[in-house]
N, CA, C and O atoms as a CHARMM CRD file, in Angstrom:
* protein
*
  272
    1    1 MET  N   -103.43700  38.59800 -48.21700 PROA 1      0.00000
    2    1 MET  CA  -104.69400  38.69500 -49.27300 PROA 1      0.00000
    3    1 MET  C   -105.43900  38.28100 -48.60200 PROA 1      0.00000
    4    1 MET  O   -105.23600  37.96300 -47.43000 PROA 1      0.00000
    5    2 ASP  N   -107.12800  38.14200 -49.58900 PROA 2      0.00000
    6    2 ASP  CA  -108.71900  38.26800 -48.48600 PROA 2      0.00000
    7    2 ASP  C   -108.87700  37.30900 -49.76300 PROA 2      0.00000
    8    2 ASP  O   -109.20200  37.82500 -50.83300 PROA 2      0.00000
    9    3 ASP  N   -108.52700  35.13900 -49.63400 PROA 3      0.00000
   10    3 ASP  CA  -109.67900  34.84000 -49.74600 PROA 3      0.00000
   11    3 ASP  C   -110.83000  34.69300 -50.56100 PROA 3      0.00000
   12    3 ASP  O   -111.01400  34.06800 -51.60600 PROA 3      0.00000
   13    4 GLU  N   -111.95100  35.77200 -49.49500 PROA 4      0.00000
   14    4 GLU  CA  -113.11000  35.63600 -49.93300 PROA 4      0.00000
   15    4 GLU  C   -113.56300  36.34600 -51.25700 PROA 4      0.00000
   16    4 GLU  O   -114.10300  35.96700 -52.29600 PROA 4      0.00000
   17    5 THR  N   -113.10300  37.55400 -50.75800 PROA 5      0.00000
   18    5 THR  CA  -112.73200  39.07800 -51.71400 PROA 5      0.00000
   19    5 THR  C   -112.26900  38.15400 -53.28300 PROA 5      0.00000
   20    5 THR  O   -113.07700  37.93700 -54.18600 PROA 5      0.00000
   21    6 PHE  N   -111.19700  37.83200 -53.29800 PROA 6      0.00000
   22    6 PHE  CA  -110.22800  37.20000 -54.69800 PROA 6      0.00000
   23    6 PHE  C   -111.09600  36.40000 -55.02600 PROA 6      0.00000
   24    6 PHE  O   -111.37600  36.59000 -56.21000 PROA 6      0.00000
   25    7 ASN  N   -112.03400  35.09500 -54.31700 PROA 7      0.00000
   26    7 ASN  CA  -112.70500  33.92100 -54.66800 PROA 7      0.00000
   27    7 ASN  C   -113.82200  34.87300 -55.69800 PROA 7      0.00000
   28    7 ASN  O   -114.00400  34.95200 -56.91300 PROA 7      0.00000
   29    8 ILE  N   -114.27200  35.35300 -54.79200 PROA 8      0.00000
   30    8 ILE  CA  -115.59600  36.51200 -55.19000 PROA 8      0.00000
   31    8 ILE  C   -115.26200  36.94600 -56.70800 PROA 8      0.00000
   32    8 ILE  O   -115.88200  36.47600 -57.66300 PROA 8      0.00000
   33    9 SER  N   -114.05000  38.04700 -56.85900 PROA 9      0.00000
   34    9 SER  CA  -113.91500  39.35800 -57.61900 PROA 9      0.00000
   35    9 SER  C   -113.27400  37.37300 -59.00300 PROA 9      0.00000
   36    9 SER  O   -114.01200  37.21400 -59.97500 PROA 9      0.00000
   37   10 LEU  N   -112.55100  36.71700 -58.90300 PROA 10     0.00000
   38   10 LEU  CA  -112.42900  35.57100 -59.74800 PROA 10     0.00000
   39   10 LEU  C   -114.34100  34.68600 -60.51400 PROA 10     0.00000
   40   10 LEU  O   -115.28200  34.83700 -61.29400 PROA 10     0.00000
   41   11 ARG  N   -114.03700  34.25700 -60.00100 PROA 11     0.00000
   42   11 ARG  CA  -115.89500  34.14000 -60.27000 PROA 11     0.00000
   43   11 ARG  C   -117.33400  34.99900 -61.63900 PROA 11     0.00000
   44   11 ARG  O   -118.06200  34.83900 -62.61800 PROA 11     0.00000
   45   12 LYS  N   -116.62800  36.23900 -60.17000 PROA 12     0.00000
   46   12 LYS  CA  -117.18400  37.23800 -61.44600 PROA 12     0.00000
   47   12 LYS  C   -116.51700  37.56100 -62.60300 PROA 12     0.00000
   48   12 LYS  O   -117.01200  38.27800 -63.47200 PROA 12     0.00000
   49   13 PHE  N   -115.39000  37.05800 -62.66500 PROA 13     0.00000
   50   13 PHE  CA  -114.32800  37.61600 -64.15500 PROA 13     0.00000
   51   13 PHE  C   -115.10700  36.45100 -64.47000 PROA 13     0.00000
   52   13 PHE  O   -116.27200  36.69200 -64.78900 PROA 13     0.00000
   53   14 LEU  N   -114.74700  35.23600 -64.46000 PROA 14     0.00000
   54   14 LEU  CA  -115.00100  34.37400 -65.73100 PROA 14     0.00000
   55   14 LEU  C   -116.29300  34.21700 -65.77800 PROA 14     0.00000
   56   14 LEU  O   -117.03000  34.02700 -66.74500 PROA 14     0.00000
   57   15 LYS  N   -116.48300  34.29600 -64.83100 PROA 15     0.00000
   58   15 LYS  CA  -118.66600  34.52700 -65.53500 PROA 15     0.00000
   59   15 LYS  C   -118.99000  36.05600 -66.05500 PROA 15     0.00000
   60   15 LYS  O   -120.18000  36.30300 -66.25000 PROA 15     0.00000
   61   16 MET  N   -118.53600  36.55100 -66.17000 PROA 16     0.00000
   62   16 MET  CA  -118.53000  37.49900 -66.85000 PROA 16     0.00000
   63   16 MET  C   -117.97900  36.50400 -68.06800 PROA 16     0.00000
   64   16 MET  O   -118.71700  35.56900 -68.38000 PROA 16     0.00000
   65   17 VAL  N   -116.57200  36.68500 -68.84800 PROA 17     0.00000
   66   17 VAL  CA  -116.60300  35.95300 -69.77900 PROA 17     0.00000
   67   17 VAL  C   -117.18900  35.08900 -70.25600 PROA 17     0.00000
   68   17 VAL  O   -117.35600  35.14900 -71.47400 PROA 17     0.00000
   69   18 GLY  N   -117.68500  34.05700 -69.58500 PROA 18     0.00000
   70   18 GLY  CA  -117.78700  33.41900 -70.50700 PROA 18     0.00000
   71   18 GLY  C   -119.76300  33.61100 -70.33400 PROA 18     0.00000
   72   18 GLY  O   -120.18700  32.47300 -70.13000 PROA 18     0.00000
   73   19 VAL  N   -120.77300  34.47400 -70.35400 PROA 19     0.00000
   74   19 VAL  CA  -121.39000  34.45000 -70.53900 PROA 19     0.00000
   75   19 VAL  C   -121.09600  35.38500 -71.99100 PROA 19     0.00000
   76   19 VAL  O   -121.70400  35.08800 -73.01900 PROA 19     0.00000
   77   20 SER  N   -119.91500  36.75700 -71.96000 PROA 20     0.00000
   78   20 SER  CA  -119.57900  37.11800 -72.93100 PROA 20     0.00000
   79   20 SER  C   -118.99800  36.97200 -74.21600 PROA 20     0.00000
   80   20 SER  O   -118.97400  37.73100 -75.18500 PROA 20     0.00000
   81   21 SER  N   -118.35400  35.40400 -73.94900 PROA 21     0.00000
   82   21 SER  CA  -117.68300  34.71400 -74.96100 PROA 21     0.00000
   83   21 SER  C   -118.93800  34.05500 -75.39400 PROA 21     0.00000
   84   21 SER  O   -118.87500  33.94500 -76.61900 PROA 21     0.00000
   85   22 GLN  N   -119.95800  33.60700 -74.98000 PROA 22     0.00000
   86   22 GLN  CA  -120.99700  32.63500 -75.95000 PROA 22     0.00000
   87   22 GLN  C   -121.96100  33.21000 -76.25400 PROA 22     0.00000
   88   22 GLN  O   -122.62300  32.52100 -77.03100 PROA 22     0.00000
   89   23 ARG  N   -122.80600  34.98500 -75.85500 PROA 23     0.00000
   90   23 ARG  CA  -123.26200  35.95800 -76.64500 PROA 23     0.00000
   91   23 ARG  C   -123.03200  36.22500 -78.08000 PROA 23     0.00000
   92   23 ARG  O   -123.90500  36.13400 -78.94200 PROA 23     0.00000
   93   24 GLU  N   -121.48500  36.64400 -78.33300 PROA 24     0.00000
   94   24 GLU  CA  -120.46900  37.07600 -79.03100 PROA 24     0.00000
   95   24 GLU  C   -120.24300  36.07800 -80.12700 PROA 24     0.00000
   96   24 GLU  O   -119.92900  36.55800 -81.21600 PROA 24     0.00000
   97   25 ILE  N   -120.36500  34.55100 -80.01900 PROA 25     0.00000
   98   25 ILE  CA  -120.07100  33.42600 -80.62100 PROA 25     0.00000
   99   25 ILE  C   -120.79900  32.91700 -80.91300 PROA 25     0.00000
  100   25 ILE  O   -120.38900  32.10400 -81.74100 PROA 25     0.00000
  101   26 GLU  N   -122.42100  32.78100 -80.66600 PROA 26     0.00000
  102   26 GLU  CA  -124.26600  32.73900 -80.65400 PROA 26     0.00000
  103   26 GLU  C   -124.64800  34.20900 -81.71000 PROA 26     0.00000
  104   26 GLU  O   -125.57200  33.96400 -82.48500 PROA 26     0.00000
  105   27 GLN  N   -124.19600  35.34200 -81.80700 PROA 27     0.00000
  106   27 GLN  CA  -124.55800  36.20500 -82.77500 PROA 27     0.00000
  107   27 GLN  C   -123.51800  35.92500 -83.78700 PROA 27     0.00000
  108   27 GLN  O   -123.86400  35.55900 -84.91000 PROA 27     0.00000
  109   28 ALA  N   -121.80100  36.12000 -83.36700 PROA 28     0.00000
  110   28 ALA  CA  -121.25200  35.26900 -85.04000 PROA 28     0.00000
  111   28 ALA  C   -121.66100  34.75400 -85.83600 PROA 28     0.00000
  112   28 ALA  O   -121.95600  35.16100 -86.96000 PROA 28     0.00000
  113   29 VAL  N   -121.81600  33.01100 -85.04500 PROA 29     0.00000
  114   29 VAL  CA  -122.96000  32.08400 -85.46600 PROA 29     0.00000
  115   29 VAL  C   -123.87600  32.37100 -86.74400 PROA 29     0.00000
  116   29 VAL  O   -123.82000  32.03000 -87.92500 PROA 29     0.00000
  117   30 ALA  N   -124.95100  33.33500 -85.79500 PROA 30     0.00000
  118   30 ALA  CA  -126.75800  34.08900 -86.50800 PROA 30     0.00000
  119   30 ALA  C   -126.16800  34.76700 -87.67000 PROA 30     0.00000
  120   30 ALA  O   -126.67700  34.59700 -88.77700 PROA 30     0.00000
  121   31 LYS  N   -125.31400  35.39200 -87.54300 PROA 31     0.00000
  122   31 LYS  CA  -124.51400  36.27400 -88.72400 PROA 31     0.00000
  123   31 LYS  C   -124.11000  35.41300 -90.17100 PROA 31     0.00000
  124   31 LYS  O   -124.48400  35.66200 -91.31700 PROA 31     0.00000
  125   32 ALA  N   -123.23900  34.35000 -89.70100 PROA 32     0.00000
  126   32 ALA  CA  -123.16000  33.42200 -90.74300 PROA 32     0.00000
  127   32 ALA  C   -123.88400  32.53600 -91.38800 PROA 32     0.00000
  128   32 ALA  O   -123.63800  31.87100 -92.39300 PROA 32     0.00000
  129   33 LEU  N   -124.94500  32.60800 -90.59800 PROA 33     0.00000
  130   33 LEU  CA  -125.71700  31.31600 -90.71200 PROA 33     0.00000
  131   33 LEU  C   -126.74400  32.93800 -91.61100 PROA 33     0.00000
  132   33 LEU  O   -126.46700  32.80100 -92.80300 PROA 33     0.00000
  133   34 GLN  N   -127.46000  33.91700 -91.50500 PROA 34     0.00000
  134   34 GLN  CA  -127.87100  34.53300 -92.02300 PROA 34     0.00000
  135   34 GLN  C   -127.18200  34.84400 -93.30900 PROA 34     0.00000
  136   34 GLN  O   -127.83700  34.41200 -94.25700 PROA 34     0.00000
  137   35 ALA  N   -126.39100  35.27800 -93.56200 PROA 35     0.00000
  138   35 ALA  CA  -125.39700  35.71400 -95.18700 PROA 35     0.00000
  139   35 ALA  C   -124.88300  34.26600 -96.08000 PROA 35     0.00000
  140   35 ALA  O   -124.03900  34.28500 -96.97500 PROA 35     0.00000
  141   36 ASN  N   -125.43600  33.34000 -95.71000 PROA 36     0.00000
  142   36 ASN  CA  -125.02700  31.62200 -96.09100 PROA 36     0.00000
  143   36 ASN  C   -124.11800  31.88100 -96.29100 PROA 36     0.00000
  144   36 ASN  O   -123.89900  32.22200 -97.45300 PROA 36     0.00000
  145   37 ALA  N   -123.01400  31.89600 -95.33800 PROA 37     0.00000
  146   37 ALA  CA  -121.48400  32.43900 -95.35500 PROA 37     0.00000
  147   37 ALA  C   -120.97200  29.97900 -94.19100 PROA 37     0.00000
  148   37 ALA  O   -119.91900  29.36500 -94.01400 PROA 37     0.00000
  149   38 ILE  N   -122.77200  29.59300 -93.77700 PROA 38     0.00000
  150   38 ILE  CA  -122.37800  28.69700 -93.55100 PROA 38     0.00000
  151   38 ILE  C   -123.19400  27.78100 -93.48900 PROA 38     0.00000
  152   38 ILE  O   -124.33600  28.12100 -93.17800 PROA 38     0.00000
  153   39 ARG  N   -122.97400  26.51800 -93.71500 PROA 39     0.00000
  154   39 ARG  CA  -124.28800  25.59700 -93.46900 PROA 39     0.00000
  155   39 ARG  C   -125.38800  25.10300 -92.50600 PROA 39     0.00000
  156   39 ARG  O   -126.54100  24.74600 -92.74700 PROA 39     0.00000
  157   40 GLY  N   -124.59700  25.19700 -91.16600 PROA 40     0.00000
  158   40 GLY  CA  -125.18800  25.05700 -90.16800 PROA 40     0.00000
  159   40 GLY  C   -124.83800  24.43700 -89.42600 PROA 40     0.00000
  160   40 GLY  O   -124.90100  24.50000 -88.19900 PROA 40     0.00000
  161   41 SER  N   -123.98800  23.04600 -90.77800 PROA 41     0.00000
  162   41 SER  CA  -123.34100  21.91400 -89.24700 PROA 41     0.00000
  163   41 SER  C   -122.30400  21.74600 -89.99500 PROA 41     0.00000
  164   41 SER  O   -122.34100  20.88100 -90.87100 PROA 41     0.00000
  165   42 GLU  N   -120.81900  22.77800 -89.74800 PROA 42     0.00000
  166   42 GLU  CA  -119.75400  22.64900 -89.31800 PROA 42     0.00000
  167   42 GLU  C   -118.88100  22.49300 -87.62700 PROA 42     0.00000
  168   42 GLU  O   -119.41500  22.43900 -86.52000 PROA 42     0.00000
  169   43 SER  N   -118.15700  22.47300 -87.79700 PROA 43     0.00000
  170   43 SER  CA  -117.31500  22.73700 -87.12500 PROA 43     0.00000
  171   43 SER  C   -115.79200  23.84400 -86.67200 PROA 43     0.00000
  172   43 SER  O   -114.74500  23.72000 -87.30800 PROA 43     0.00000
  173   44 PHE  N   -115.86600  24.40100 -86.03900 PROA 44     0.00000
  174   44 PHE  CA  -114.77400  25.15700 -85.66000 PROA 44     0.00000
  175   44 PHE  C   -113.70100  25.18500 -84.65500 PROA 44     0.00000
  176   44 PHE  O   -114.14700  25.43500 -83.53500 PROA 44     0.00000
  177   45 PRO  N   -112.72800  25.05100 -84.68700 PROA 45     0.00000
  178   45 PRO  CA  -111.58900  24.90600 -84.45600 PROA 45     0.00000
  179   45 PRO  C   -111.25800  26.34400 -83.79400 PROA 45     0.00000
  180   45 PRO  O   -110.66600  27.27200 -84.34500 PROA 45     0.00000
  181   46 ALA  N   -111.89200  26.30200 -82.19500 PROA 46     0.00000
  182   46 ALA  CA  -110.80700  27.63400 -81.18600 PROA 46     0.00000
  183   46 ALA  C   -110.39700  27.96800 -80.42700 PROA 46     0.00000
  184   46 ALA  O   -110.60600  27.19500 -79.49200 PROA 46     0.00000
  185   47 THR  N   -109.79400  28.83200 -80.13100 PROA 47     0.00000
  186   47 THR  CA  -108.47200  29.31000 -79.06200 PROA 47     0.00000
  187   47 THR  C   -108.64200  30.26000 -78.06500 PROA 47     0.00000
  188   47 THR  O   -109.12300  31.36300 -78.32500 PROA 47     0.00000
  189   48 MET  N   -108.28400  29.92900 -76.91500 PROA 48     0.00000
  190   48 MET  CA  -109.08900  31.20100 -76.31800 PROA 48     0.00000
  191   48 MET  C   -107.73500  31.68900 -74.64000 PROA 48     0.00000
  192   48 MET  O   -107.40000  31.37900 -73.49600 PROA 48     0.00000
  193   49 THR  N   -107.50200  32.61600 -75.77800 PROA 49     0.00000
  194   49 THR  CA  -106.45800  33.16100 -74.63800 PROA 49     0.00000
  195   49 THR  C   -106.49000  33.64300 -73.54200 PROA 49     0.00000
  196   49 THR  O   -107.46300  34.39700 -73.57000 PROA 49     0.00000
  197   50 LEU  N   -105.76700  33.71800 -71.99400 PROA 50     0.00000
  198   50 LEU  CA  -105.82600  34.22400 -71.04200 PROA 50     0.00000
  199   50 LEU  C   -104.75000  35.35400 -70.62700 PROA 50     0.00000
  200   50 LEU  O   -104.21400  34.76800 -69.68700 PROA 50     0.00000
  201   51 ARG  N   -104.32900  36.14800 -70.69000 PROA 51     0.00000
  202   51 ARG  CA  -103.70700  36.99700 -69.84100 PROA 51     0.00000
  203   51 ARG  C   -104.07900  37.93000 -68.74200 PROA 51     0.00000
  204   51 ARG  O   -105.09300  38.46600 -68.29700 PROA 51     0.00000
  205   52 ILE  N   -102.26000  37.86300 -68.40700 PROA 52     0.00000
  206   52 ILE  CA  -102.70700  38.52700 -67.44200 PROA 52     0.00000
  207   52 ILE  C   -101.27100  39.40000 -66.39800 PROA 52     0.00000
  208   52 ILE  O   -100.73400  39.21600 -65.30500 PROA 52     0.00000
  209   53 GLN  N   -101.17100  40.18700 -67.32600 PROA 53     0.00000
  210   53 GLN  CA   -99.94100  40.88500 -67.11000 PROA 53     0.00000
  211   53 GLN  C    -99.75100  41.13500 -65.39800 PROA 53     0.00000
  212   53 GLN  O    -99.73500  39.99500 -64.93400 PROA 53     0.00000
  213   54 GLY  N    -99.68200  41.59400 -64.87300 PROA 54     0.00000
  214   54 GLY  CA   -99.46100  40.80400 -63.42300 PROA 54     0.00000
  215   54 GLY  C    -98.69200  39.91000 -62.76200 PROA 54     0.00000
  216   54 GLY  O    -97.83000  39.93700 -61.88400 PROA 54     0.00000
  217   55 LEU  N    -99.23700  39.12600 -63.41900 PROA 55     0.00000
  218   55 LEU  CA   -99.35100  37.53800 -62.16800 PROA 55     0.00000
  219   55 LEU  C    -97.40700  37.21000 -64.20700 PROA 55     0.00000
  220   55 LEU  O    -96.43900  36.45200 -64.17200 PROA 55     0.00000
  221   56 GLN  N    -97.67600  37.82900 -64.93900 PROA 56     0.00000
  222   56 GLN  CA   -97.42600  37.38400 -66.57100 PROA 56     0.00000
  223   56 GLN  C    -97.32700  35.88100 -66.28900 PROA 56     0.00000
  224   56 GLN  O    -96.38100  35.25600 -65.81100 PROA 56     0.00000
  225   57 LEU  N    -98.95800  35.29400 -66.84400 PROA 57     0.00000
  226   57 LEU  CA   -99.64100  34.52100 -66.89100 PROA 57     0.00000
  227   57 LEU  C   -100.60300  34.88300 -68.08300 PROA 57     0.00000
  228   57 LEU  O   -101.59300  35.59800 -68.23500 PROA 57     0.00000
  229   58 HSD  N    -99.86800  34.08000 -68.82000 PROA 58     0.00000
  230   58 HSD  CA  -100.56100  34.19600 -70.50300 PROA 58     0.00000
  231   58 HSD  C   -100.82200  31.83200 -71.02700 PROA 58     0.00000
  232   58 HSD  O   -100.04400  30.97000 -71.43600 PROA 58     0.00000
  233   59 VAL  N   -102.12000  31.84700 -70.69800 PROA 59     0.00000
  234   59 VAL  CA  -102.23800  30.27700 -71.67100 PROA 59     0.00000
  235   59 VAL  C   -103.27800  30.61300 -72.20700 PROA 59     0.00000
  236   59 VAL  O   -104.09800  31.40400 -71.74200 PROA 59     0.00000
  237   60 THR  N   -103.34000  30.00300 -73.30300 PROA 60     0.00000
  238   60 THR  CA  -104.08800  29.19200 -74.44900 PROA 60     0.00000
  239   60 THR  C   -104.97700  28.26000 -74.24000 PROA 60     0.00000
  240   60 THR  O   -104.26200  27.29900 -73.95700 PROA 60     0.00000
  241   61 PHE  N   -106.30100  27.82000 -74.17900 PROA 61     0.00000
  242   61 PHE  CA  -107.30200  26.65100 -74.52500 PROA 61     0.00000
  243   61 PHE  C   -107.32700  26.59800 -75.77500 PROA 61     0.00000
  244   61 PHE  O   -106.96100  27.59800 -76.39300 PROA 61     0.00000
  245   62 ASP  N   -107.63300  25.77700 -76.27800 PROA 62     0.00000
  246   62 ASP  CA  -107.86600  24.83100 -77.61600 PROA 62     0.00000
  247   62 ASP  C   -108.62700  23.97500 -77.38300 PROA 62     0.00000
  248   62 ASP  O   -108.37400  23.00800 -76.66500 PROA 62     0.00000
  249   63 GLY  N   -109.86600  24.22400 -78.04800 PROA 63     0.00000
  250   63 GLY  CA  -110.86400  23.01600 -78.07700 PROA 63     0.00000
  251   63 GLY  C   -111.57600  23.45700 -79.68200 PROA 63     0.00000
  252   63 GLY  O   -111.05200  23.97600 -80.66800 PROA 63     0.00000
  253   64 GLU  N   -113.35500  22.87200 -79.35000 PROA 64     0.00000
  254   64 GLU  CA  -113.68000  22.88300 -81.06200 PROA 64     0.00000
  255   64 GLU  C   -115.73700  23.62000 -80.53000 PROA 64     0.00000
  256   64 GLU  O   -116.48300  23.40900 -79.57400 PROA 64     0.00000
  257   65 ILE  N   -115.81300  24.29200 -81.53600 PROA 65     0.00000
  258   65 ILE  CA  -117.37800  24.55700 -80.80900 PROA 65     0.00000
  259   65 ILE  C   -118.38400  24.40900 -82.80800 PROA 65     0.00000
  260   65 ILE  O   -118.38600  25.12600 -83.81000 PROA 65     0.00000
  261   66 ARG  N   -118.98900  23.21000 -82.46200 PROA 66     0.00000
  262   66 ARG  CA  -119.22400  21.78900 -83.31600 PROA 66     0.00000
  263   66 ARG  C   -121.27700  22.64200 -83.43000 PROA 66     0.00000
  264   66 ARG  O   -121.91700  22.73700 -82.38300 PROA 66     0.00000
  265   67 LEU  N   -121.84100  23.06400 -84.64800 PROA 67     0.00000
  266   67 LEU  CA  -123.13400  23.06400 -84.44200 PROA 67     0.00000
  267   67 LEU  C   -123.95700  21.99400 -85.05100 PROA 67     0.00000
  268   67 LEU  O   -125.12900  22.12700 -85.40300 PROA 67     0.00000
  269   68 GLU  N   -123.38100  21.13400 -85.12500 PROA 68     0.00000
  270   68 GLU  CA  -125.15800  19.96900 -84.92700 PROA 68     0.00000
  271   68 GLU  C   -123.50400  18.53500 -84.21900 PROA 68     0.00000
  272   68 GLU  O   -123.79000  17.39600 -83.85000 PROA 68     0.00000
């Protein structure tokens, strides 16, 4: 295993997930606000699941996204 290659690819993957996830959440909030489906003061429980089948890895991360 090449540690440098592994670390670089892992960081690229995590950056892509972080940036893409943030964009999707921001768009969903904007759409819900525009449709008056939310007020803009809510908090939302959130779950992120990481699966890597080749490693038999399945981990869930729980958190909260607050608008105020």
